[in-house]
BAZAMI-464582 format. One record per residue: residue number from 1; residue in three letters; chain; x, y, z of N, C-alpha, C in turn. Coordinates in steps of 0.2 Angstrom, whole numbers, plus 2048, in hexadecimal, padded with zeros to 3 digits. Layout:
REM BAZAMI-464582
+-----+---------+--------+------+------+------+-------+-------+-------+------+------+------+
! num ! residuo ! cadena ! n.px ! n.py ! n.pz ! ca.px ! ca.py ! ca.pz ! c.px ! c.py ! c.pz !
+-----+---------+--------+------+------+------+-------+-------+-------+------+------+------+
! NUM !     ALA !      A !    X !    Y !    Z !     X !     Y !     Z !    X !    Y !    Z !
...
+-----+---------+--------+------+------+------+-------+-------+-------+------+------+------+
***
This chain:
REM BAZAMI-464582
+-----+---------+--------+------+------+------+-------+-------+-------+------+------+------+
! num ! residuo ! cadena ! n.px ! n.py ! n.pz ! ca.px ! ca.py ! ca.pz ! c.px ! c.py ! c.pz !
+-----+---------+--------+------+------+------+-------+-------+-------+------+------+------+
!   1 !     MET !      A !  AC8 !  27D !  04C !   AC0 !   27D !   04C !  ABE !  283 !  04F !
!   2 !     ARG !      A !  ABA !  287 !  04D !   AB7 !   28D !   050 !  AAF !  28C !  050 !
!   3 !     TYR !      A !  AAC !  28E !  056 !   AA5 !   28E !   056 !  AA3 !  294 !  05A !
!   4 !     PRO !      A !  A9D !  296 !  059 !   A9B !   29C !   05C !  A9A !  29C !  064 !
!   5 !     ARG !      A !  A9C !  2A1 !  067 !   A9B !   2A1 !   06E !  A9A !  2A8 !  071 !
!   6 !     ALA !      A !  A97 !  2A9 !  077 !   A96 !   2AF !   07A !  A9D !  2B3 !  07B !
!   7 !     ASP !      A !  A9D !  2B9 !  07A !   AA3 !   2BD !   07B !  AA2 !  2C1 !  081 !
!   8 !     ALA !      A !  AA4 !  2BF !  087 !   AA4 !   2C3 !   08D !  AAB !  2C4 !  090 !
!   9 !     ALA !      A !  AAD !  2CB !  090 !   AB3 !   2CC !   093 !  AB4 !  2C9 !  09A !
!  10 !     GLY !      A !  AB9 !  2C6 !  09B !   ABB !   2C3 !   0A2 !  AB6 !  2BD !  0A3 !
!  11 !     GLY !      A !  AB2 !  2BB !  09F !   AAD !   2B5 !   0A0 !  AB0 !  2AF !  0A1 !
!  12 !     THR !      A !  AAD !  2AA !  0A5 !   AAF !   2A4 !   0A6 !  AAA !  29F !  0A3 !
!  13 !     TYR !      A !  AAD !  29A !  09F !   AA9 !   296 !   09B !  AA9 !  28E !  09E !
!  14 !     PHE !      A !  AA4 !  28B !  09D !   AA4 !   283 !   09E !  AA2 !  280 !  098 !
!  15 !     PHE !      A !  AA6 !  27B !  096 !   AA3 !   277 !   090 !  AA5 !  270 !  091 !
!  16 !     SER !      A !  AA1 !  26C !  08E !   AA1 !   265 !   08F !  AA2 !  262 !  088 !
!  17 !     VAL !      A !  AA5 !  25C !  088 !   AA6 !   259 !   081 !  AA4 !  252 !  082 !
!  18 !     ASN !      A !  AA0 !  24F !  07D !   A9E !   248 !   07D !  AA1 !  245 !  077 !
!  19 !     LEU !      A !  AA3 !  23F !  079 !   AA6 !   23B !   073 !  AA0 !  237 !  070 !
!  20 !     ALA !      A !  AA1 !  235 !  06A !   A9C !   231 !   067 !  A9B !  22A !  06B !
!  21 !     GLU !      A !  AA0 !  227 !  06D !   AA0 !   221 !   072 !  AA1 !  224 !  079 !
!  22 !     ARG !      A !  A9B !  224 !  07C !   A9B !   227 !   083 !  AA0 !  223 !  088 !
!  23 !     ARG !      A !  AA1 !  21D !  087 !   AA5 !   219 !   08C !  AAC !  219 !  08B !
!  24 !     SER !      A !  AAE !  21C !  085 !   AB5 !   21C !   083 !  AB9 !  220 !  088 !
!  25 !     ASN !      A !  ABF !  21E !  089 !   AC4 !   222 !   08E !  AC9 !  226 !  089 !
!  26 !     LEU !      A !  AC7 !  227 !  083 !   ACB !   22B !   07E !  ACE !  231 !  081 !
!  27 !     LEU !      A !  ACA !  235 !  084 !   ACC !   23C !   087 !  AD1 !  23B !  08C !
!  28 !     VAL !      A !  AD1 !  236 !  090 !   AD7 !   235 !   095 !  ADD !  232 !  091 !
!  29 !     ARG !      A !  ADC !  22E !  08D !   AE2 !   22B !   089 !  AE5 !  22F !  084 !
!  30 !     HIS !      A !  AE1 !  233 !  081 !   AE4 !   237 !   07B !  AE0 !  23E !  07B !
!  31 !     VAL !      A !  AE2 !  242 !  080 !   ADE !   248 !   080 !  AE0 !  24C !  07A !
!  32 !     ASP !      A !  AE5 !  24B !  076 !   AE7 !   24F !   070 !  AE2 !  24D !  06B !
!  33 !     ASP !      A !  ADF !  248 !  06B !   ADA !   246 !   066 !  AD3 !  248 !  067 !
!  34 !     LEU !      A !  AD2 !  24D !  06C !   ACC !   24F !   06E !  AC8 !  252 !  068 !
!  35 !     ARG !      A !  ACB !  256 !  064 !   AC7 !   259 !   05E !  AC5 !  254 !  059 !
!  36 !     ALA !      A !  AC9 !  24F !  058 !   AC7 !   24A !   053 !  AC1 !  246 !  054 !
!  37 !     THR !      A !  AC0 !  245 !  05B !   ABB !   241 !   05D !  AB4 !  244 !  060 !
!  38 !     MET !      A !  AB4 !  24A !  060 !   AAF !   24E !   063 !  AA8 !  24D !  05F !
!  39 !     LYS !      A !  AA3 !  24B !  063 !   A9C !   24B !   060 !  A98 !  251 !  062 !
!  40 !     THR !      A !  A98 !  253 !  068 !   A95 !   25A !   069 !  A99 !  25E !  06E !
!  41 !     VAL !      A !  A98 !  264 !  06E !   A9B !   269 !   073 !  A95 !  26D !  075 !
!  42 !     TRP !      A !  A95 !  26E !  07C !   A90 !   272 !   07F !  A93 !  277 !  083 !
!  43 !     GLU !      A !  A92 !  27D !  082 !   A95 !   283 !   085 !  A90 !  287 !  089 !
!  44 !     HIS !      A !  A92 !  289 !  08F !   A8E !   28D !   094 !  A92 !  292 !  097 !
!  45 !     GLN !      A !  A90 !  299 !  096 !   A93 !   29E !   09A !  A91 !  29E !  0A1 !
!  46 !     ILE !      A !  A96 !  29E !  0A6 !   A95 !   29D !   0AD !  A93 !  2A4 !  0AF !
!  47 !     TRP !      A !  A8D !  2A4 !  0B3 !   A8A !   2AB !   0B5 !  A8C !  2AD !  0BB !
!  48 !     ASP !      A !  A8D !  2A9 !  0C0 !   A8F !   2AB !   0C7 !  A92 !  2A5 !  0CB !
!  49 !     GLU !      A !  A94 !  2A6 !  0D1 !   A97 !   2A1 !   0D5 !  A93 !  29B !  0D6 !
!  50 !     ILE !      A !  A8D !  29C !  0D7 !   A89 !   296 !   0D8 !  A89 !  291 !  0D1 !
!  51 !     ASP !      A !  A88 !  295 !  0CC !   A88 !   291 !   0C5 !  A8F !  28E !  0C4 !
!  52 !     LEU !      A !  A94 !  291 !  0C6 !   A9B !   28E !   0C5 !  A9C !  288 !  0CA !
!  53 !     ALA !      A !  A99 !  288 !  0D0 !   A9A !   283 !   0D5 !  A96 !  27D !  0D2 !
!  54 !     GLN !      A !  A90 !  27E !  0CF !   A8C !   279 !   0CC !  A8F !  275 !  0C7 !
!  55 !     HIS !      A !  A93 !  279 !  0C3 !   A96 !   276 !   0BD !  A9C !  272 !  0BF !
!  56 !     VAL !      A !  AA0 !  275 !  0C4 !   AA6 !   271 !   0C7 !  AA3 !  26A !  0CA !
!  57 !     ASP !      A !  A9D !  26B !  0CE !   A9B !   264 !   0D1 !  A99 !  25F !  0CB !
!  58 !     TYR !      A !  A96 !  262 !  0C6 !   A95 !   25E !   0C0 !  A9B !  25A !  0BD !
!  59 !     ILE !      A !  AA0 !  25E !  0BC !   AA7 !   25B !   0BA !  AA9 !  256 !  0BF !
!  60 !     HIS !      A !  AA9 !  257 !  0C5 !   AAC !   253 !   0CA !  AA8 !  24C !  0CB !
!  61 !     TYR !      A !  AA1 !  24D !  0CA !   A9D !   247 !   0CB !  A9D !  243 !  0C4 !
!  62 !     ASN !      A !  A9E !  245 !  0BF !   A9D !   242 !   0B8 !  AA1 !  23B !  0B8 !
!  63 !     PRO !      A !  AA7 !  23A !  0BA !   AAA !   233 !   0B9 !  AA6 !  22E !  0BD !
!  64 !     ALA !      A !  AA3 !  230 !  0C3 !   A9F !   22B !   0C6 !  A98 !  22A !  0C3 !
!  65 !     LYS !      A !  A95 !  22F !  0C0 !   A8F !   22F !   0BD !  A8F !  22A !  0B7 !
!  66 !     HIS !      A !  A95 !  22A !  0B3 !   A95 !   226 !   0AD !  A98 !  21F !  0AF !
!  67 !     GLY !      A !  A99 !  21E !  0B5 !   A9C !   217 !   0B7 !  AA3 !  216 !  0B6 !
!  68 !     TRP !      A !  AA7 !  21B !  0B6 !   AAE !   21A !   0B5 !  AB1 !  218 !  0BC !
!  69 !     VAL !      A !  AAE !  21B !  0C1 !   AB0 !   21A !   0C8 !  AAA !  219 !  0CD !
!  70 !     THR !      A !  AAB !  217 !  0D3 !   AA6 !   217 !   0D7 !  AA4 !  21D !  0DB !
!  71 !     HIS !      A !  AAA !  221 !  0DD !   AA9 !   227 !   0E0 !  AAD !  22C !  0DC !
!  72 !     PRO !      A !  AAB !  233 !  0DC !   AAF !   238 !   0D8 !  AB6 !  238 !  0DA !
!  73 !     VAL !      A !  AB8 !  237 !  0E0 !   ABF !   238 !   0E2 !  AC3 !  232 !  0DF !
!  74 !     ASP !      A !  AC0 !  22D !  0DD !   AC4 !   228 !   0DA !  AC7 !  229 !  0D3 !
!  75 !     TRP !      A !  AC4 !  22E !  0D0 !   AC7 !   230 !   0C9 !  ACD !  234 !  0CA !
!  76 !     PRO !      A !  AD3 !  231 !  0C7 !   AD9 !   233 !   0C8 !  ADB !  23A !  0C5 !
!  77 !     HIS !      A !  AD7 !  23B !  0C0 !   AD8 !   241 !   0BB !  AD4 !  247 !  0BE !
!  78 !     SER !      A !  AD0 !  247 !  0C3 !   ACB !   24C !   0C5 !  ACF !  252 !  0C9 !
!  79 !     THR !      A !  ACC !  258 !  0C7 !   ACE !   25E !   0CB !  ACB !  25D !  0D2 !
!  80 !     LEU !      A !  AC7 !  259 !  0D4 !   AC4 !   258 !   0DA !  ACA !  257 !  0DF !
!  81 !     HIS !      A !  ACF !  254 !  0DD !   AD5 !   253 !   0E2 !  AD8 !  259 !  0E4 !
!  82 !     GLY !      A !  AD8 !  25E !  0E0 !   ADB !   265 !   0E2 !  AD6 !  268 !  0E6 !
!  83 !     TYR !      A !  AD0 !  267 !  0E5 !   ACB !   26A !   0E9 !  ACB !  268 !  0F1 !
!  84 !     ILE !      A !  ACC !  261 !  0F1 !   ACD !   25E !   0F8 !  AD3 !  260 !  0FB !
!  85 !     GLU !      A !  AD9 !  261 !  0F7 !   ADF !   263 !   0FA !  ADF !  26A !  0FD !
!  86 !     ARG !      A !  ADB !  26E !  0F9 !   ADA !   275 !   0FC !  AD5 !  276 !  101 !
!  87 !     GLY !      A !  AD1 !  271 !  103 !   ACC !   271 !   108 !  AC5 !  274 !  105 !
!  88 !     ILE !      A !  AC5 !  274 !  0FE !   ABE !   277 !   0FB !  AB9 !  271 !  0FB !
!  89 !     ALA !      A !  ABB !  26B !  0FB !   AB7 !   265 !   0FB !  AB9 !  260 !  100 !
!  90 !     ALA !      A !  AB4 !  25C !  102 !   AB6 !   257 !   107 !  AB9 !  251 !  103 !
!  91 !     SER !      A !  ABD !  24D !  106 !   AC0 !   247 !   103 !  ABB !  242 !  101 !
!  92 !     ASP !      A !  AB4 !  242 !  104 !   AAF !   23D !   102 !  AAA !  241 !  0FD !
!  93 !     TRP !      A !  AAC !  246 !  0FA !   AA7 !   24A !   0F6 !  AA4 !  246 !  0F1 !
!  94 !     GLY !      A !  A9D !  246 !  0F1 !   A9A !   242 !   0EC !  A98 !  23B !  0ED !
!  95 !     ALA !      A !  A9B !  239 !  0F3 !   A9A !   231 !   0F5 !  A93 !  230 !  0F7 !
!  96 !     GLN !      A !  A8F !  235 !  0F9 !   A88 !   234 !   0FB !  A83 !  234 !  0F5 !
!  97 !     ILE !      A !  A85 !  237 !  0F0 !   A81 !   238 !   0EA !  A7F !  231 !  0E7 !
+-----+---------+--------+------+------+------+-------+-------+-------+------+------+------+
***
């Protein structure tokens, strides 16, 4: 599948994928099935460090936002764990939101 995108040398991109069944855990169980079940794809070229940080926060908080876990750190597949290990994020990141 090919779709139009901005072409910026060295650019960083963020994209999100939504399944038709938003509560499905298909992406975790069958990540290889991603293309077959995509409903929409939203792409955004990252403009600067602040924009990148906001998108990373969005990714980290999303499992709690959608009710998969109570706190973002509880999501076992999250890159938040690496951020905590490297001292970039606190171990209770997102618990107050």
